[in-house]
Backbone as JSON Lines, residues from 0, in Angstrom:
{"i":0,"aa":"M","n":[185.48,140.59,-35.47],"ca":[185.64,139.2,-34.99],"c":[186.8,138.9,-35.33]}
{"i":1,"aa":"T","n":[187.44,137.98,-34.3],"ca":[188.62,137.46,-34.19],"c":[189.31,136.37,-34.97]}
{"i":2,"aa":"F","n":[189.94,135.82,-35.4],"ca":[190.31,134.95,-36.81],"c":[191.77,134.1,-35.73]}
{"i":3,"aa":"V","n":[191.78,133.1,-35.79],"ca":[192.92,132.2,-35.55],"c":[194.3,132.62,-36.51]}
{"i":4,"aa":"S","n":[195.62,132.95,-35.46],"ca":[196.53,133.35,-36.64],"c":[197.51,132.28,-37.0]}
{"i":5,"aa":"R","n":[197.95,132.65,-38.1],"ca":[198.89,131.32,-38.2],"c":[199.85,131.03,-37.45]}
{"i":6,"aa":"A","n":[200.51,131.81,-36.76],"ca":[201.24,131.24,-35.95],"c":[200.83,130.25,-34.53]}
{"i":7,"aa":"E","n":[199.32,130.49,-34.3],"ca":[198.34,129.61,-33.37],"c":[198.3,128.51,-34.33]}
{"i":8,"aa":"L","n":[197.81,128.14,-35.46],"ca":[197.36,127.4,-36.18],"c":[198.92,126.48,-36.45]}
{"i":9,"aa":"D","n":[199.62,126.77,-36.92],"ca":[201.24,125.98,-36.88],"c":[201.83,125.41,-35.35]}
{"i":10,"aa":"A","n":[201.52,126.07,-34.19],"ca":[201.58,125.64,-33.24],"c":[200.8,124.55,-32.99]}
{"i":11,"aa":"A","n":[199.94,124.59,-33.3],"ca":[198.75,123.59,-32.65],"c":[198.78,122.18,-33.58]}
{"i":12,"aa":"L","n":[199.75,122.12,-34.94],"ca":[199.67,121.05,-36.15],"c":[200.33,120.05,-35.5]}
{"i":13,"aa":"P","n":[201.15,120.0,-34.03],"ca":[201.9,118.84,-33.99],"c":[200.46,117.62,-33.05]}
{"i":14,"aa":"D","n":[199.71,118.83,-31.95],"ca":[198.69,118.38,-31.52],"c":[197.35,117.02,-32.46]}
{"i":15,"aa":"I","n":[197.57,118.32,-33.94],"ca":[196.35,117.74,-34.09],"c":[197.13,116.38,-35.06]}
{"i":16,"aa":"L","n":[197.94,116.44,-35.37],"ca":[198.56,115.42,-36.34],"c":[198.86,114.08,-35.08]}
{"i":17,"aa":"S","n":[199.0,114.2,-33.86],"ca":[198.61,113.41,-33.07],"c":[197.41,113.07,-32.23]}
{"i":18,"aa":"A","n":[196.35,112.76,-33.18],"ca":[195.13,112.5,-32.88],"c":[195.13,111.17,-33.1]}
{"i":19,"aa":"P","n":[193.93,110.08,-32.89],"ca":[194.08,108.83,-32.79],"c":[193.86,108.03,-34.58]}
{"i":20,"aa":"K","n":[194.17,107.07,-34.91],"ca":[194.74,106.83,-36.05],"c":[193.3,106.56,-36.13]}
{"i":21,"aa":"D","n":[192.47,106.17,-35.47],"ca":[191.3,104.21,-35.92],"c":[190.78,104.77,-34.79]}
{"i":22,"aa":"G","n":[189.34,104.74,-35.18],"ca":[188.49,104.28,-33.84],"c":[187.83,105.51,-33.09]}
{"i":23,"aa":"A","n":[187.55,106.46,-34.17],"ca":[187.32,107.64,-33.74],"c":[185.87,107.83,-33.55]}
{"i":24,"aa":"E","n":[185.3,108.4,-32.29],"ca":[184.19,108.61,-31.77],"c":[183.12,109.78,-32.91]}
{"i":25,"aa":"I","n":[181.73,109.12,-33.46],"ca":[180.97,110.5,-34.65],"c":[180.46,111.43,-33.69]}
{"i":26,"aa":"G","n":[180.31,112.6,-33.8],"ca":[179.74,113.69,-33.2],"c":[179.73,114.9,-34.46]}
{"i":27,"aa":"M","n":[178.28,115.73,-33.67],"ca":[177.93,117.02,-34.35],"c":[177.74,116.33,-35.78]}
{"i":28,"aa":"L","n":[176.78,114.98,-36.29],"ca":[175.92,115.14,-37.53],"c":[175.38,116.61,-37.59]}
{"i":29,"aa":"C","n":[175.82,116.71,-38.67],"ca":[174.61,117.82,-39.58],"c":[174.42,117.47,-40.81]}
{"i":30,"aa":"R","n":[173.48,117.75,-41.26],"ca":[172.41,117.84,-42.42],"c":[172.47,119.65,-43.03]}
{"i":31,"aa":"R","n":[172.45,119.44,-44.52],"ca":[172.27,120.71,-44.74],"c":[171.28,120.54,-45.63]}
{"i":32,"aa":"P","n":[169.75,120.57,-45.63],"ca":[169.13,120.58,-46.57],"c":[169.49,121.72,-47.4]}
{"i":33,"aa":"V","n":[169.56,123.0,-47.63],"ca":[170.14,123.78,-47.91],"c":[171.31,124.56,-47.57]}
{"i":34,"aa":"R","n":[171.08,125.52,-49.31],"ca":[172.92,125.94,-49.29],"c":[172.77,127.02,-47.72]}
{"i":35,"aa":"N","n":[174.08,126.93,-47.02],"ca":[173.92,127.67,-45.75],"c":[172.93,127.46,-44.94]}
{"i":36,"aa":"G","n":[172.11,126.11,-44.79],"ca":[171.04,125.82,-43.51],"c":[171.75,124.49,-43.08]}
{"i":37,"aa":"R","n":[171.76,124.86,-41.69],"ca":[172.79,123.49,-40.71],"c":[171.04,122.88,-40.06]}
{"i":38,"aa":"R","n":[171.61,121.46,-39.73],"ca":[170.24,120.94,-38.73],"c":[171.04,119.75,-37.91]}
{"i":39,"aa":"F","n":[171.42,120.01,-36.57],"ca":[172.04,118.82,-36.19],"c":[171.26,117.88,-35.73]}
{"i":40,"aa":"V","n":[171.77,116.26,-36.08],"ca":[170.84,115.55,-35.74],"c":[171.03,114.49,-35.52]}
{"i":41,"aa":"D","n":[170.71,113.66,-34.7],"ca":[171.22,112.4,-33.88],"c":[171.99,111.26,-34.59]}
{"i":42,"aa":"R","n":[171.36,111.28,-36.03],"ca":[171.42,109.88,-37.03],"c":[170.75,110.04,-38.45]}
{"i":43,"aa":"I","n":[171.88,109.68,-39.27],"ca":[171.6,110.08,-40.54],"c":[171.49,109.14,-41.3]}
{"i":44,"aa":"E","n":[170.71,108.55,-42.52],"ca":[170.68,107.67,-43.34],"c":[171.88,107.78,-44.71]}
{"i":45,"aa":"V","n":[172.26,107.51,-45.13],"ca":[173.25,107.61,-46.23],"c":[172.49,106.39,-47.29]}
{"i":46,"aa":"T","n":[173.6,106.98,-48.74],"ca":[173.02,105.7,-49.51],"c":[173.83,106.19,-50.77]}
{"i":47,"aa":"R","n":[174.27,105.2,-51.7],"ca":[175.25,105.44,-52.45],"c":[174.46,106.07,-53.44]}
{"i":48,"aa":"E","n":[173.09,106.07,-53.87],"ca":[172.2,106.59,-55.09],"c":[171.96,108.29,-54.74]}
{"i":49,"aa":"Q","n":[172.0,108.54,-53.42],"ca":[171.07,109.67,-53.01],"c":[172.13,110.97,-52.18]}
{"i":50,"aa":"G","n":[173.81,110.08,-51.53],"ca":[174.53,110.31,-50.36],"c":[173.68,110.26,-49.08]}
{"i":51,"aa":"I","n":[173.16,112.01,-49.17],"ca":[172.38,112.23,-47.58],"c":[171.04,112.34,-48.16]}
{"i":52,"aa":"P","n":[169.91,111.47,-48.06],"ca":[169.05,111.94,-48.85],"c":[168.53,113.11,-47.83]}
{"i":53,"aa":"G","n":[167.37,113.9,-49.12],"ca":[166.83,115.36,-48.76],"c":[168.22,116.5,-48.61]}
{"i":54,"aa":"E","n":[169.45,116.21,-48.73],"ca":[170.53,117.26,-48.97],"c":[170.67,117.62,-50.35]}
{"i":55,"aa":"R","n":[171.34,118.78,-50.15],"ca":[171.76,119.31,-51.84],"c":[172.57,118.77,-52.72]}
{"i":56,"aa":"W","n":[172.97,117.67,-52.26],"ca":[174.14,117.42,-53.09],"c":[173.91,116.23,-54.36]}
{"i":57,"aa":"L","n":[172.28,116.03,-54.27],"ca":[172.05,115.53,-55.31],"c":[171.4,116.34,-56.5]}
{"i":58,"aa":"N","n":[171.17,117.5,-55.74],"ca":[170.8,118.69,-56.96],"c":[171.97,119.82,-57.13]}
{"i":59,"aa":"E","n":[171.98,120.51,-56.44],"ca":[173.37,121.24,-56.25],"c":[174.36,120.91,-55.67]}
{"i":60,"aa":"P","n":[175.51,120.13,-56.15],"ca":[176.91,119.92,-56.03],"c":[177.56,121.14,-56.42]}
{"i":61,"aa":"W","n":[178.7,120.83,-55.66],"ca":[179.95,121.64,-56.1],"c":[180.78,121.45,-56.72]}
{"i":62,"aa":"L","n":[180.66,120.15,-57.22],"ca":[181.45,119.31,-58.24],"c":[180.59,118.45,-59.12]}
{"i":63,"aa":"R","n":[181.06,118.17,-60.25],"ca":[180.07,117.21,-60.97],"c":[180.7,116.79,-61.88]}
{"i":64,"aa":"L","n":[180.5,115.74,-62.44],"ca":[181.45,114.18,-63.47],"c":[181.09,114.83,-64.36]}
{"i":65,"aa":"P","n":[182.16,114.94,-65.34],"ca":[181.41,115.17,-67.03],"c":[180.5,114.89,-67.38]}
{"i":66,"aa":"D","n":[179.52,113.94,-67.43],"ca":[177.86,113.84,-67.65],"c":[177.28,114.53,-67.09]}
{"i":67,"aa":"G","n":[177.82,115.45,-66.35],"ca":[176.62,116.43,-65.38],"c":[176.23,115.76,-64.14]}
{"i":68,"aa":"R","n":[176.46,114.45,-64.1],"ca":[175.7,114.2,-62.33],"c":[176.48,114.53,-61.54]}
{"i":69,"aa":"P","n":[176.26,114.68,-59.88],"ca":[177.22,115.16,-58.91],"c":[178.02,113.8,-58.52]}
{"i":70,"aa":"H","n":[179.21,114.79,-58.61],"ca":[180.61,113.78,-57.96],"c":[179.95,113.04,-56.79]}
{"i":71,"aa":"P","n":[179.97,111.81,-56.96],"ca":[180.36,110.63,-55.71],"c":[180.79,110.97,-54.42]}
{"i":72,"aa":"G","n":[182.07,111.32,-54.84],"ca":[183.35,111.94,-53.95],"c":[183.3,112.81,-53.38]}
{"i":73,"aa":"I","n":[182.02,113.71,-53.03],"ca":[181.41,114.58,-52.15],"c":[180.3,114.17,-51.51]}
{"i":74,"aa":"Q","n":[179.64,113.1,-51.32],"ca":[178.87,113.34,-50.66],"c":[179.05,113.0,-49.29]}
{"i":75,"aa":"I","n":[180.02,113.13,-48.58],"ca":[180.33,113.19,-46.9],"c":[181.17,113.44,-46.56]}
{"i":76,"aa":"C","n":[180.95,114.57,-45.89],"ca":[182.52,115.55,-45.44],"c":[182.69,115.45,-44.31]}
{"i":77,"aa":"I","n":[183.94,115.14,-43.63],"ca":[184.48,114.38,-42.52],"c":[185.62,115.47,-41.63]}
{"i":78,"aa":"L","n":[185.32,115.96,-40.74],"ca":[186.64,117.01,-40.38],"c":[186.72,117.07,-38.57]}
{"i":79,"aa":"S","n":[188.38,117.21,-38.79],"ca":[188.91,116.48,-37.9],"c":[188.57,117.37,-36.69]}
{"i":80,"aa":"R","n":[188.21,117.01,-35.43],"ca":[187.6,117.71,-34.02],"c":[188.41,118.53,-33.73]}
{"i":81,"aa":"R","n":[189.79,118.02,-33.52],"ca":[190.63,119.56,-33.7],"c":[190.86,120.51,-34.01]}
{"i":82,"aa":"V","n":[190.66,119.99,-35.41],"ca":[190.81,121.25,-36.4],"c":[189.75,122.7,-36.11]}
{"i":83,"aa":"L","n":[188.54,121.85,-36.19],"ca":[186.69,122.61,-35.77],"c":[187.05,123.39,-34.3]}
{"i":84,"aa":"D","n":[187.82,123.0,-33.33],"ca":[187.73,123.74,-32.1],"c":[189.14,124.68,-32.16]}
{"i":85,"aa":"L","n":[189.79,124.64,-32.92],"ca":[191.27,125.71,-33.84],"c":[190.43,126.72,-34.22]}
{"i":86,"aa":"V","n":[189.62,126.55,-35.22],"ca":[189.21,127.35,-35.83],"c":[187.86,128.51,-35.86]}
{"i":87,"aa":"W","n":[186.85,127.14,-35.26],"ca":[185.5,127.73,-34.77],"c":[185.59,128.54,-33.55]}
{"i":88,"aa":"R","n":[185.96,129.71,-33.43],"ca":[185.9,130.66,-32.03],"c":[185.08,131.1,-31.41]}
{"i":89,"aa":"D","n":[184.04,131.62,-32.64],"ca":[182.54,132.46,-32.36],"c":[181.57,131.35,-32.92]}
{"i":90,"aa":"R","n":[181.02,130.82,-31.97],"ca":[179.97,129.39,-32.2],"c":[178.64,129.91,-32.32]}
{"i":91,"aa":"E","n":[178.85,131.26,-31.73],"ca":[176.99,132.17,-31.36],"c":[176.59,132.58,-32.68]}
{"i":92,"aa":"T","n":[177.87,133.39,-33.6],"ca":[177.58,133.85,-34.81],"c":[177.7,133.19,-36.33]}
{"i":93,"aa":"V","n":[179.18,132.37,-35.76],"ca":[179.85,132.54,-37.08],"c":[178.96,130.68,-37.25]}
{"i":94,"aa":"L","n":[178.78,130.61,-38.43],"ca":[177.68,129.33,-38.97],"c":[178.8,128.19,-38.83]}
{"i":95,"aa":"H","n":[178.55,126.88,-38.47],"ca":[178.94,125.41,-38.27],"c":[179.53,125.49,-40.01]}
{"i":96,"aa":"P","n":[180.86,124.65,-40.24],"ca":[181.06,124.61,-41.62],"c":[180.41,123.72,-42.76]}
{"i":97,"aa":"G","n":[179.89,122.8,-41.96],"ca":[178.15,121.88,-42.77],"c":[179.0,120.39,-42.97]}
{"i":98,"aa":"D","n":[180.33,120.08,-42.27],"ca":[180.53,119.13,-42.57],"c":[179.49,117.88,-41.89]}
{"i":99,"aa":"T","n":[179.73,116.97,-42.85],"ca":[178.28,115.88,-42.75],"c":[179.06,115.04,-40.62]}
{"i":100,"aa":"F","n":[180.07,114.88,-40.27],"ca":[180.05,114.59,-38.96],"c":[181.81,114.98,-38.78]}
{"i":101,"aa":"V","n":[181.97,115.58,-37.31],"ca":[183.08,115.73,-36.5],"c":[183.85,114.55,-35.77]}
{"i":102,"aa":"V","n":[185.09,114.32,-36.25],"ca":[185.43,113.15,-35.15],"c":[187.08,113.29,-34.68]}
{"i":103,"aa":"D","n":[187.81,113.27,-33.76],"ca":[188.89,112.85,-33.55],"c":[189.9,112.22,-33.6]}
{"i":104,"aa":"M","n":[190.34,112.38,-35.0],"ca":[191.2,111.11,-36.01],"c":[191.72,111.45,-36.61]}
{"i":105,"aa":"D","n":[192.79,111.23,-37.04],"ca":[194.43,111.25,-38.07],"c":[193.52,111.47,-39.65]}
{"i":106,"aa":"L","n":[192.92,112.46,-40.25],"ca":[192.46,112.3,-42.12],"c":[193.65,112.74,-42.5]}
{"i":107,"aa":"G","n":[194.89,112.77,-42.52],"ca":[195.78,112.59,-43.33],"c":[195.84,111.82,-44.26]}
{"i":108,"aa":"H","n":[196.87,111.75,-45.17],"ca":[196.62,110.92,-46.25],"c":[197.59,109.83,-45.99]}
{"i":109,"aa":"E","n":[198.84,110.11,-45.16],"ca":[199.62,109.41,-44.97],"c":[198.53,107.99,-44.05]}
{"i":110,"aa":"N","n":[197.91,107.89,-43.04],"ca":[196.5,107.35,-42.31],"c":[195.72,106.91,-43.13]}
{"i":111,"aa":"L","n":[195.34,107.77,-44.0],"ca":[194.11,107.02,-44.62],"c":[194.39,108.09,-46.13]}
{"i":112,"aa":"P","n":[195.02,106.85,-46.97],"ca":[195.17,107.02,-48.76],"c":[193.76,106.74,-49.21]}
{"i":113,"aa":"E","n":[193.41,107.83,-50.38],"ca":[192.25,107.46,-50.94],"c":[192.1,106.06,-51.51]}
{"i":114,"aa":"A","n":[191.02,105.94,-51.24],"ca":[190.09,104.54,-51.41],"c":[190.37,103.56,-50.44]}
{"i":115,"aa":"T","n":[190.53,104.21,-49.32],"ca":[190.23,103.38,-47.99],"c":[188.96,103.28,-47.5]}
{"i":116,"aa":"L","n":[188.49,102.0,-46.76],"ca":[186.96,102.16,-46.53],"c":[187.13,102.29,-45.26]}
{"i":117,"aa":"L","n":[185.97,102.97,-44.97],"ca":[185.73,103.22,-43.61],"c":[184.5,102.7,-42.97]}
{"i":118,"aa":"Q","n":[184.08,102.42,-41.89],"ca":[183.08,102.09,-41.79],"c":[182.27,102.9,-40.07]}
{"i":119,"aa":"A","n":[181.13,103.29,-40.76],"ca":[180.61,104.88,-39.91],"c":[179.32,104.21,-39.89]}
{"i":120,"aa":"G","n":[179.08,103.55,-38.3],"ca":[177.91,103.1,-38.09],"c":[177.65,101.87,-38.7]}
{"i":121,"aa":"S","n":[176.4,101.38,-39.28],"ca":[176.34,100.37,-40.5],"c":[176.69,100.91,-41.95]}
{"i":122,"aa":"A","n":[177.29,102.02,-42.24],"ca":[177.41,102.37,-43.53],"c":[179.11,102.0,-43.32]}
{"i":123,"aa":"V","n":[179.32,101.82,-45.08],"ca":[180.92,102.51,-45.44],"c":[181.27,103.65,-46.67]}
{"i":124,"aa":"L","n":[182.21,103.87,-46.05],"ca":[182.43,104.77,-46.83],"c":[183.79,104.84,-47.71]}
{"i":125,"aa":"R","n":[184.08,105.4,-48.34],"ca":[185.32,105.37,-49.22],"c":[185.97,106.4,-49.55]}
{"i":126,"aa":"V","n":[187.19,107.01,-49.32],"ca":[187.76,108.39,-49.08],"c":[188.11,108.54,-50.24]}
{"i":127,"aa":"S","n":[187.85,110.12,-50.7],"ca":[188.01,110.1,-52.39],"c":[189.63,111.05,-52.62]}
{"i":128,"aa":"E","n":[189.63,110.73,-53.85],"ca":[190.63,111.29,-54.21],"c":[190.49,113.32,-54.21]}
{"i":129,"aa":"I","n":[189.18,113.24,-54.06],"ca":[189.38,114.98,-54.19],"c":[189.77,115.46,-52.85]}
{"i":130,"aa":"F","n":[191.11,116.86,-53.6],"ca":[191.02,117.55,-51.59],"c":[190.08,118.59,-51.53]}
{"i":131,"aa":"N","n":[189.74,118.43,-49.79],"ca":[188.99,120.01,-49.59],"c":[189.77,120.86,-48.92]}
{"i":132,"aa":"D","n":[189.65,121.71,-50.27],"ca":[191.05,122.88,-50.22],"c":[190.61,124.06,-49.64]}
{"i":133,"aa":"A","n":[189.28,124.3,-48.53],"ca":[188.41,124.88,-48.14],"c":[187.9,126.26,-48.9]}
{"i":134,"aa":"C","n":[187.14,126.04,-49.23],"ca":[186.18,127.12,-49.83],"c":[186.12,128.71,-49.73]}
{"i":135,"aa":"V","n":[185.74,129.68,-50.45],"ca":[185.72,131.08,-49.89],"c":[185.06,131.16,-48.27]}
{"i":136,"aa":"K","n":[183.87,130.68,-48.0],"ca":[182.81,130.49,-47.37],"c":[184.0,129.85,-45.82]}
{"i":137,"aa":"W","n":[184.77,129.39,-45.84],"ca":[185.32,129.0,-44.91],"c":[186.61,130.16,-44.43]}
{"i":138,"aa":"N","n":[187.07,130.91,-45.73],"ca":[188.05,131.66,-45.82],"c":[186.95,133.07,-44.74]}
{"i":139,"aa":"A","n":[186.05,133.33,-44.66],"ca":[184.9,134.36,-44.58],"c":[184.99,134.34,-42.97]}
{"i":140,"aa":"R","n":[184.57,133.1,-43.0],"ca":[184.13,132.28,-41.43],"c":[185.01,132.14,-40.61]}
{"i":141,"aa":"Y","n":[186.39,131.7,-41.21],"ca":[187.37,131.45,-40.35],"c":[188.86,132.1,-40.18]}
{"i":142,"aa":"G","n":[189.13,132.86,-41.13],"ca":[190.05,133.5,-41.27],"c":[190.9,133.06,-42.95]}
{"i":143,"aa":"A","n":[191.5,133.79,-43.25],"ca":[192.42,133.54,-44.47],"c":[193.75,132.98,-44.05]}
{"i":144,"aa":"A","n":[193.57,133.22,-42.8],"ca":[195.12,132.42,-42.23],"c":[194.99,130.52,-42.17]}
{"i":145,"aa":"S","n":[193.4,130.28,-41.56],"ca":[193.37,128.92,-41.57],"c":[193.26,128.45,-43.13]}
{"i":146,"aa":"R","n":[192.95,129.38,-44.29],"ca":[192.55,128.71,-45.45],"c":[193.79,128.76,-45.88]}
{"i":147,"aa":"D","n":[194.83,129.43,-45.6],"ca":[196.21,129.59,-45.99],"c":[197.05,128.57,-45.77]}
{"i":148,"aa":"W","n":[197.01,128.22,-44.53],"ca":[196.99,126.77,-43.79],"c":[197.11,125.88,-43.98]}
{"i":149,"aa":"I","n":[195.77,125.37,-44.5],"ca":[194.88,124.06,-45.23],"c":[195.73,124.42,-46.31]}
{"i":150,"aa":"N","n":[195.91,124.99,-47.29],"ca":[196.3,124.44,-48.6],"c":[198.28,124.94,-48.48]}
{"i":151,"aa":"A","n":[198.67,125.09,-47.55],"ca":[199.97,125.05,-47.88],"c":[200.94,123.86,-48.15]}
{"i":152,"aa":"P","n":[201.83,124.18,-49.31],"ca":[202.37,122.95,-49.6],"c":[202.85,122.15,-48.81]}
{"i":153,"aa":"D","n":[203.21,122.17,-47.65],"ca":[203.81,121.39,-46.27],"c":[202.54,120.35,-45.86]}
{"i":154,"aa":"N","n":[201.67,121.44,-45.79],"ca":[200.3,120.91,-44.87],"c":[199.31,120.01,-45.91]}
{"i":155,"aa":"R","n":[199.13,120.22,-47.13],"ca":[198.21,119.65,-48.23],"c":[198.24,117.97,-47.69]}
{"i":156,"aa":"R","n":[199.18,117.31,-47.35],"ca":[199.09,115.71,-47.41],"c":[198.3,115.33,-45.94]}
{"i":157,"aa":"H","n":[198.58,116.44,-44.75],"ca":[197.66,116.44,-44.02],"c":[195.98,116.27,-43.74]}
{"i":158,"aa":"R","n":[195.0,117.29,-44.97],"ca":[194.01,117.16,-45.5],"c":[193.37,117.84,-43.8]}
{"i":159,"aa":"L","n":[193.84,119.46,-43.39],"ca":[193.1,119.69,-42.55],"c":[192.02,120.05,-42.39]}
{"i":160,"aa":"R","n":[191.21,120.24,-43.56],"ca":[189.88,120.81,-43.75],"c":[189.31,119.32,-44.09]}
{"i":161,"aa":"G","n":[189.6,118.47,-43.83],"ca":[189.05,117.26,-43.66],"c":[189.14,116.1,-44.98]}
{"i":162,"aa":"I","n":[188.33,114.9,-45.18],"ca":[188.15,114.17,-46.37],"c":[186.71,114.32,-46.57]}
{"i":163,"aa":"L","n":[186.8,114.38,-47.85],"ca":[185.79,113.98,-48.94],"c":[185.63,112.01,-48.92]}
{"i":164,"aa":"C","n":[184.14,111.6,-48.59],"ca":[184.38,110.54,-48.92],"c":[182.41,109.84,-49.65]}
{"i":165,"aa":"S","n":[182.82,109.27,-50.79],"ca":[181.75,108.22,-51.45],"c":[181.18,107.26,-50.53]}
{"i":166,"aa":"V","n":[179.92,107.4,-50.45],"ca":[178.84,106.07,-49.73],"c":[179.52,104.77,-50.51]}
{"i":167,"aa":"E","n":[179.74,104.11,-50.11],"ca":[179.74,102.56,-50.33],"c":[179.44,101.47,-50.29]}
{"i":168,"aa":"R","n":[178.65,101.76,-49.28],"ca":[177.38,100.9,-48.8],"c":[176.38,101.32,-47.85]}
{"i":169,"aa":"D","n":[175.16,101.12,-48.29],"ca":[174.16,102.03,-47.56],"c":[174.14,101.76,-46.15]}
{"i":170,"aa":"G","n":[173.71,102.79,-45.38],"ca":[173.57,102.64,-43.74],"c":[172.86,103.47,-43.32]}
{"i":171,"aa":"E","n":[173.41,103.71,-41.87],"ca":[172.69,104.34,-40.92],"c":[174.14,104.54,-39.62]}
{"i":172,"aa":"I","n":[173.99,105.97,-40.19],"ca":[175.27,106.59,-38.69],"c":[174.45,107.27,-37.75]}
{"i":173,"aa":"Q","n":[175.02,106.99,-36.31],"ca":[174.5,108.07,-35.23],"c":[175.77,108.54,-34.52]}
{"i":174,"aa":"N","n":[174.99,110.06,-34.04],"ca":[176.68,110.27,-32.88],"c":[176.96,109.11,-32.16]}
{"i":175,"aa":"G","n":[178.09,108.71,-31.7],"ca":[178.86,108.33,-30.78],"c":[179.08,106.8,-31.26]}
{"i":176,"aa":"D","n":[178.55,106.87,-33.07],"ca":[179.22,105.35,-33.42],"c":[180.8,105.69,-33.5]}
{"i":177,"aa":"L","n":[181.61,104.59,-33.89],"ca":[183.17,104.93,-33.96],"c":[183.42,104.81,-35.5]}
{"i":178,"aa":"L","n":[184.04,105.92,-36.2],"ca":[184.75,105.39,-37.38],"c":[185.62,104.81,-37.44]}
{"i":179,"aa":"T","n":[185.86,103.31,-38.15],"ca":[187.16,102.58,-38.09],"c":[187.13,102.21,-39.77]}
{"i":180,"aa":"K","n":[188.78,101.93,-39.63],"ca":[189.25,101.36,-40.88],"c":[188.68,100.09,-41.57]}
{"i":181,"aa":"C","n":[188.48,100.04,-42.44],"ca":[187.84,98.31,-42.74],"c":[189.07,97.78,-42.58]}
{"i":182,"aa":"R","n":[188.79,96.23,-42.19],"ca":[189.64,95.64,-42.19],"c":[190.01,94.23,-43.34]}
């Protein structure tokens, strides 16, 4: 498998950072009913109580609150389409990262500080304080260079692995809906 190189990643950064600041079309809606399971759908329901009903967040979260409940800040994962297109080279044999959806939007901290509210379909999401640092699975699927690039001190503010969000208002998200900042 050929991974993207650090030089390619660095060269692509200006294009990634030039993504639109608001109003990005939502695509590649993905449900993760089981670990490493992916199901692409046209719409998903999201709730404050369950995240995405039927997903593993409620029973198998990778992050919990001190009282043992799943951390709400990881209910929804949003990835930049430009980053995905850069790192996901082998779409036949390498698994999709499993983000809830993909958008062509600047997901960096300056554009979307924590607690920013986002309209996604009829749902409202809140940008979490949790940094998505790319897990070991990302490293295996897309290469160590991409994981190192995401976590480089100068790049952390860009949130190149995407943003994590909680559900602020229950609703439905469909492919083609726009992700917009709430005013």
